[in-house]
Every structure is written in C-alpha cells, then in structure tokens.
C-alpha positions as CSV (number, residue, x, y, z in Angstrom):
1,M,-46.1,28.6,-15.9
2,T,-44.4,27.0,-18.9
3,P,-42.6,23.7,-18.3
4,T,-38.8,23.9,-18.3
5,R,-37.1,22.2,-21.2
6,P,-34.5,19.6,-20.4
7,K,-30.9,20.7,-20.8
8,S,-29.4,20.0,-24.2
9,R,-26.4,17.7,-24.4
10,T,-24.7,20.3,-26.6
11,T,-22.5,23.0,-25.3
12,G,-24.5,25.8,-26.9
13,T,-22.1,26.2,-29.9
14,G,-24.6,25.0,-32.5
15,R,-23.0,21.6,-32.9
16,H,-25.1,18.5,-33.2
17,A,-25.8,16.5,-30.1
18,T,-23.2,13.9,-29.4
19,P,-24.1,10.2,-29.4
20,S,-25.6,8.8,-26.2
21,G,-23.3,7.6,-23.5
22,T,-24.8,4.1,-23.8
23,G,-24.0,3.9,-27.5
24,R,-20.4,5.1,-26.9
25,T,-20.0,2.6,-24.1
26,A,-21.3,-0.2,-26.2
27,A,-19.0,0.7,-29.1
28,V,-15.9,0.9,-26.8
29,L,-16.8,-2.5,-25.2
30,A,-17.1,-4.1,-28.6
31,L,-13.7,-2.7,-29.7
32,V,-12.1,-3.9,-26.4
33,A,-13.6,-7.3,-27.0
34,L,-12.2,-7.4,-30.5
35,A,-8.8,-6.4,-29.1
36,A,-9.0,-9.1,-26.5
37,L,-9.4,-11.7,-29.4
38,I,-6.0,-10.7,-30.9
39,P,-3.9,-12.7,-28.4
40,V,-6.3,-15.7,-28.6
41,L,-6.5,-15.9,-32.4
42,G,-3.0,-14.4,-33.1
43,P,-0.5,-17.3,-32.6
44,S,-1.7,-19.6,-35.4
45,P,-1.8,-17.0,-38.2
46,A,1.5,-15.5,-37.1
47,L,3.2,-18.9,-37.1
48,R,1.8,-20.1,-40.3
49,G,4.5,-20.9,-42.9
50,T,7.4,-20.0,-40.5
51,G,8.4,-23.5,-39.6
52,E,8.1,-22.6,-35.9
53,A,6.0,-24.7,-33.6
54,E,3.3,-23.1,-31.4
55,A,3.9,-23.7,-27.7
56,P,1.0,-25.1,-25.7
57,G,-1.3,-22.4,-24.4
58,T,0.3,-19.5,-26.3
59,G,-3.1,-17.8,-26.8
60,G,-4.0,-18.0,-23.2
61,I,-0.6,-16.7,-22.0
62,A,-0.8,-13.8,-24.5
63,L,-4.2,-12.9,-23.2
64,L,-3.0,-13.0,-19.6
65,R,-0.1,-10.8,-20.4
66,A,-2.3,-8.3,-22.2
67,V,-4.6,-8.1,-19.2
68,L,-1.5,-7.6,-17.0
69,F,-0.2,-4.8,-19.1
70,A,-3.6,-3.1,-19.2
71,A,-4.0,-3.5,-15.4
72,L,-0.6,-1.8,-15.0
73,S,-1.5,1.1,-17.4
74,V,-4.8,2.1,-15.7
75,P,-3.5,3.0,-12.2
76,L,-0.2,4.5,-13.4
77,G,-2.1,6.7,-15.9
78,E,-4.4,7.9,-13.1
79,L,-1.5,8.8,-10.8
80,F,0.2,10.5,-13.7
81,V,-2.8,12.7,-14.8
82,N,-3.7,13.5,-11.3
83,R,-0.3,14.9,-10.8
84,L,-0.6,17.0,-14.0
85,A,-4.1,18.2,-12.8
86,H,-2.7,19.4,-9.5
87,S,-0.2,21.6,-11.3
88,L,-3.0,23.5,-13.1
89,P,-4.2,26.7,-11.5
90,G,-7.9,26.8,-11.1
91,A,-8.4,23.1,-11.8
92,P,-11.7,21.7,-10.5
93,P,-11.3,19.4,-7.5
94,E,-13.6,16.8,-9.0
95,R,-12.0,13.6,-10.3
96,P,-13.5,10.6,-12.1
97,R,-14.1,7.5,-10.1
98,S,-10.8,5.5,-9.8
99,W,-10.6,2.2,-11.7
100,S,-7.4,1.3,-9.8
101,P,-9.0,-1.3,-7.5
102,Q,-10.6,-3.1,-10.4
103,A,-7.4,-2.9,-12.4
104,A,-5.4,-4.3,-9.5
105,G,-7.9,-7.2,-9.2
106,A,-7.6,-8.0,-12.9
107,G,-3.8,-7.7,-12.7
108,F,-3.7,-10.0,-9.6
109,A,-5.8,-12.7,-11.5
110,A,-3.6,-12.4,-14.6
111,A,-0.4,-12.6,-12.6
112,L,-1.7,-15.6,-10.6
113,G,-2.6,-17.3,-13.9
114,L,0.9,-16.7,-15.3
115,A,2.5,-17.9,-12.0
116,S,0.6,-21.2,-12.3
117,V,2.1,-21.6,-15.8
118,V,5.6,-21.0,-14.5
119,A,4.9,-23.5,-11.6
120,T,4.2,-26.3,-14.1
121,G,7.4,-25.8,-16.1
122,N,6.0,-23.1,-18.5
123,L,3.2,-25.5,-19.5
124,V,-0.6,-24.9,-19.1
125,P,-1.7,-26.9,-16.0
126,D,-4.5,-29.5,-16.5
127,G,-5.4,-29.2,-12.9
128,A,-4.4,-28.0,-9.4
129,A,-2.3,-31.1,-8.9
130,D,0.0,-30.1,-11.7
131,I,0.9,-26.8,-10.0
132,D,4.1,-26.9,-7.9
133,V,3.7,-23.8,-5.8
134,G,6.9,-24.5,-3.8
135,G,8.8,-24.8,-7.0
136,L,8.2,-21.1,-7.7
137,Y,10.8,-20.3,-5.0
138,A,13.4,-22.4,-6.7
139,S,13.7,-20.5,-10.0
140,R,14.2,-16.9,-11.0
141,D,11.1,-16.8,-13.2
142,G,9.1,-18.3,-10.3
143,K,10.2,-15.6,-7.8
144,L,9.5,-12.9,-10.3
145,A,6.0,-14.3,-10.9
146,L,5.3,-14.4,-7.2
147,L,6.6,-10.8,-6.9
148,E,4.0,-9.7,-9.5
149,V,1.2,-11.5,-7.7
150,N,2.0,-9.9,-4.4
151,A,2.7,-6.5,-6.0
152,F,-0.8,-6.4,-7.6
153,L,-2.3,-7.4,-4.3
154,A,-0.5,-4.6,-2.5
155,A,-1.4,-2.1,-5.2
156,G,-5.1,-3.0,-4.7
157,L,-4.9,-2.5,-1.0
158,C,-3.1,0.8,-1.5
159,A,-5.8,1.9,-4.0
160,L,-8.5,1.3,-1.4
161,S,-6.6,3.0,1.4
162,R,-6.5,6.7,2.4
163,R,-3.3,7.1,0.5
164,P,-3.9,5.7,-3.0
165,G,-0.8,7.4,-4.3
166,S,1.3,4.8,-2.4
167,Q,0.3,2.2,-5.0
168,V,3.1,3.6,-7.2
169,W,5.6,1.5,-5.3
170,P,4.1,-2.0,-5.9
171,L,3.3,-1.0,-9.5
172,A,6.9,0.0,-9.9
173,A,7.8,-3.5,-8.6
174,V,5.7,-5.1,-11.3
175,V,7.4,-3.0,-14.0
176,V,10.8,-4.1,-12.7
177,A,9.8,-7.7,-12.5
178,E,8.5,-7.7,-16.1
179,A,11.7,-6.1,-17.3
180,L,13.8,-8.7,-15.6
181,R,11.5,-11.6,-16.7
182,A,11.8,-10.5,-20.4
183,H,15.6,-10.8,-20.3
184,P,17.0,-14.0,-18.7
185,T,20.5,-14.1,-17.4
186,T,21.6,-16.3,-20.3
187,E,21.0,-13.4,-22.7
188,Y,23.8,-11.2,-24.0
189,S,23.9,-8.0,-21.8
190,P,20.6,-8.9,-19.9
191,L,20.8,-5.7,-17.8
192,L,20.8,-3.5,-20.8
193,G,17.8,-5.3,-22.2
194,S,16.0,-5.0,-18.9
195,A,16.8,-1.3,-18.7
196,L,15.3,-0.8,-22.2
197,T,12.2,-2.8,-21.3
198,L,11.8,-0.9,-18.1
199,V,11.7,2.5,-19.9
200,H,9.6,1.1,-22.7
201,L,6.9,-0.4,-20.4
202,T,6.8,2.6,-18.1
203,C,6.4,5.1,-21.0
204,A,3.7,2.9,-22.6
205,S,1.8,2.6,-19.4
206,L,1.8,6.3,-18.7
207,W,0.8,7.1,-22.3
208,A,-2.1,4.7,-22.6
209,G,-3.4,4.9,-19.1
210,G,-2.8,8.6,-18.9
211,L,-4.8,9.4,-22.0
212,L,-7.7,7.3,-20.9
213,Y,-7.9,9.1,-17.5
214,A,-7.3,12.5,-19.1
215,L,-10.4,12.0,-21.3
216,R,-12.4,10.8,-18.4
217,T,-11.4,13.8,-16.4
218,L,-12.3,16.2,-19.3
219,R,-15.7,14.5,-19.4
220,R,-16.1,15.2,-15.6
221,W,-14.9,18.8,-16.1
222,R,-17.2,19.6,-19.0
223,G,-17.3,23.3,-19.5
224,A,-14.3,24.1,-17.3
225,E,-11.4,26.1,-18.7
226,A,-8.9,23.8,-17.2
227,G,-10.0,20.9,-19.4
228,P,-8.2,22.0,-22.6
229,A,-5.2,23.0,-20.5
230,L,-5.0,19.5,-19.0
231,L,-5.2,17.9,-22.4
232,G,-2.5,20.2,-23.8
233,L,-0.2,19.5,-20.8
234,Y,-0.7,15.8,-21.3
235,A,0.0,16.1,-25.0
236,R,3.3,17.8,-24.4
237,V,4.4,15.1,-22.0
238,A,3.1,12.4,-24.4
239,A,5.4,13.7,-27.1
240,V,8.4,12.9,-24.9
241,L,6.9,9.5,-24.0
242,L,6.5,8.7,-27.7
243,A,10.1,9.6,-28.4
244,A,11.3,7.4,-25.6
245,L,9.0,4.5,-26.7
246,T,10.3,4.7,-30.2
247,A,14.0,4.8,-29.2
248,T,13.7,1.9,-26.7
249,G,11.6,-0.1,-29.1
250,V,14.1,0.2,-32.0
251,C,17.0,-0.6,-29.7
252,S,15.3,-3.7,-28.3
253,S,14.4,-4.9,-31.8
254,L,18.0,-4.5,-33.0
255,R,19.2,-6.5,-30.0
256,R,16.9,-9.4,-30.9
257,M,17.3,-9.2,-34.7
258,E,20.6,-8.4,-36.4
259,P,20.3,-5.4,-38.8
260,G,21.1,-7.5,-41.9
261,T,18.3,-10.0,-41.1
262,I,15.5,-7.7,-40.0
263,A,13.8,-7.5,-43.4
264,D,13.6,-11.3,-43.6
265,Q,12.6,-11.8,-40.0
266,L,9.7,-9.3,-40.2
267,T,8.0,-11.6,-42.7
268,D,9.5,-15.1,-42.0
269,T,9.1,-15.3,-38.2
270,A,6.1,-15.1,-36.0
271,Y,7.8,-12.6,-33.7
272,G,8.7,-10.4,-36.7
273,R,5.2,-10.5,-38.1
274,V,3.6,-9.5,-34.8
275,L,6.3,-6.9,-34.3
276,L,5.5,-5.4,-37.7
277,A,1.8,-5.3,-36.8
278,K,2.7,-3.5,-33.6
279,V,4.8,-1.0,-35.5
280,V,1.9,-0.3,-37.9
281,L,-0.5,0.2,-34.9
282,V,1.9,2.5,-33.1
283,A,2.3,4.6,-36.3
284,A,-1.5,4.8,-36.5
285,V,-1.6,5.9,-32.8
286,A,1.1,8.5,-33.5
287,A,-1.0,9.9,-36.4
288,L,-4.1,10.1,-34.3
289,A,-2.0,11.9,-31.5
290,L,-0.7,14.4,-34.1
291,W,-4.2,15.0,-35.4
292,A,-5.5,15.6,-31.9
293,R,-2.5,17.9,-31.2
294,I,-3.2,20.0,-34.3
295,R,-6.9,20.4,-33.3
296,L,-5.9,21.3,-29.8
297,S,-3.7,24.1,-30.9
298,R,-5.5,25.4,-34.0
299,A,-9.2,24.8,-33.7
300,A,-11.5,27.4,-32.3
301,D,-12.8,24.9,-29.8
302,P,-9.8,22.9,-28.3
303,L,-12.1,20.2,-27.2
304,T,-12.6,19.1,-30.8
305,A,-9.3,17.2,-30.1
306,C,-11.3,14.7,-28.1
307,P,-12.7,12.5,-30.9
308,P,-9.2,11.6,-32.4
309,A,-8.0,11.2,-28.8
310,R,-10.7,8.7,-28.1
311,A,-9.8,6.8,-31.3
312,E,-6.2,6.9,-30.0
313,V,-7.2,5.2,-26.8
314,V,-8.9,2.4,-28.7
315,A,-5.8,2.0,-30.9
316,L,-3.6,1.9,-27.8
317,G,-5.8,-0.9,-26.5
318,A,-5.0,-2.9,-29.6
319,V,-1.3,-2.1,-29.1
320,V,-1.6,-3.5,-25.6
321,A,-3.2,-6.7,-26.9
322,V,-0.6,-7.1,-29.6
323,S,2.2,-6.6,-27.0
324,G,0.7,-9.4,-25.0
325,L,0.9,-11.7,-28.0
326,L,4.5,-10.5,-28.8
327,T,5.7,-11.6,-25.3
328,A,4.3,-15.1,-25.8
329,L,5.9,-15.9,-29.1
330,P,9.4,-17.4,-29.6
331,V,12.0,-14.7,-29.9
332,P,14.4,-15.1,-32.9
333,I,17.6,-14.4,-31.0
334,R,20.6,-14.5,-33.3
335,W,23.9,-13.5,-31.6
C-alpha cells in the first residue's frame, strides 16, 4: 500500500503554493507594529517648524485613540459581514472565530486610559492620586469618556453572551460619544460637525473591520462558491462607504480650514500635515480597492482579488493609526 501524499496548499489550478500561514502572520504583525508607531513618533515631526507647541502626552493619547478606533472597527465589521453572509444563498454556516471580545477588552482599556487623561484636566497623570474620578461627572468630556468606558464593557459582555448581535447598541453609543466629543458646544454648528463625524466614523469602521472579517471568512470558506460572492457583495457596499467617507471628510476639513487657507495649512500646521498624510493613505487604499474590484470581476479566478484586498487591510490599519494621531493634534480652527 503506497503512502498517501499530504494535501497540497494549492487549489489544484497549477499556481505556486502560497506562503506559510506563520510567515503571513509574522508579516502582518510587523506591519501592525509599524502602524502603531505612527501615533507615538508622529507628533514631533508633524509639529516641527509650525510654531505650534506639543501638548504633554500627545503620542500616548494618539495611540490610545488609534486602539479605540480599531477596537470599534473589528466588532462592527464582523456584524456587518455576517449580515451580508446571511443574505447569500448556499453560504456555508462556518464562521471564523470572533475577535469581538478581545476588541472590546482593548477598547475598554483605551477608553479607561483616555478617561484618566480627562480626569486630570486633559493632562497625563503622574499617578493614581492625580486622577479625579468624581470630576468626570462634572464635565461634558468626562461624561462622554465614562460613556465610552461603560459601552465597551457592555459590548464585551454582549459579545460573550448568547446574543452577540446585541453589542451593536453599545458600539453605537461609542460612535455617538466620539462624534460629540470631537465637536464641543463652543464650536460653530457643533451638531453639524458631530453628524459628519458620526457618518464618517461609522463608514470607516464598517469598511476596515468588514474587509478584515470578509477575508477571514473567505479563508474559512476555502473552495466554497459563496466566497467570491461574499467578496463581491462587500465590494459593492464598500463603494458606497468610500463615497460617504470622502464626502464627510471633505466637508469636515472645509469646516476646520477656510477654503482660501487650505493649501497653506496643509503644509504649515501639524493638523494639516497629518491630514494630508491621511488623504494620501486613503487614496492608496482606494487604488487597492479598485485593483481588487477589477480582479474580482474580470479574472478567471475571482479569488485573485484577495492579495490586493489584504494589502488594503494593512493600509487601512495605517489610516486608523494616522486618524488617532489626527485627533490628538491642535485643530487650526479659523472662523
């Protein structure tokens, strides 16, 4: 009896074997680590030559905000793609392991760290004695910070329950709190700014988290006909999300920078420089998304769209990191 040969990692189409899962994981982790350094190392280069002073702890605050945004994207993306998968006839019942509990834990820790900063008058505390927990209830920012902490805790409990879909409500509360926090009542038309941020953050979370989970689902459904259909359905919705992201992003930028001063502020202010970097990254993400969409619709094997889609996920991770830095820098408001 001849020994059986181990199954090949290829799909039988004659393509070369793909890199090992360990190598891919190591590469992704390295890129994520580099993206995490953006908020830490970003403030000083962005502020150089602008005449603006760097606030204490800007790098740490930027990192915490980036973690919070990522923790928001992962569970929302899972809920979004699971809903798309349920609408596909003949879709396999298998799903990848949910990362929502871990994301909620990371979001809870990041929100707790940001709440401690608010509790010390928006300064980085030197110790527990500097944190005035009771003072959080006395300010609008403090109440919003507490809301985010409690919402991530509730989302984690929902993710571990028998009804994980219920975590959409505490996650929605985080999005609303972030939208309100980004636009204080002293700002001109704060409700309009909050509405723009609400749509922008929701679309960004669904896009980034949804693509990550869609690719994980395709890996679980390897060989199933529903895989390319799921990726195609996601791509159609992602096009709408990109349009909404672009529109709300442009409107928000115009509200913060007068049209006649945008060119100067993009190079002469820290906020403008980081915003320009974010625009470049989003353009790269859009190009990768277009490349994946072309492969999906025209290639003989639709799954050849996966490599540019994986690169898109990495680029979206960098966008999340830059977004965290953007929220920690001084906004050049000129009314």
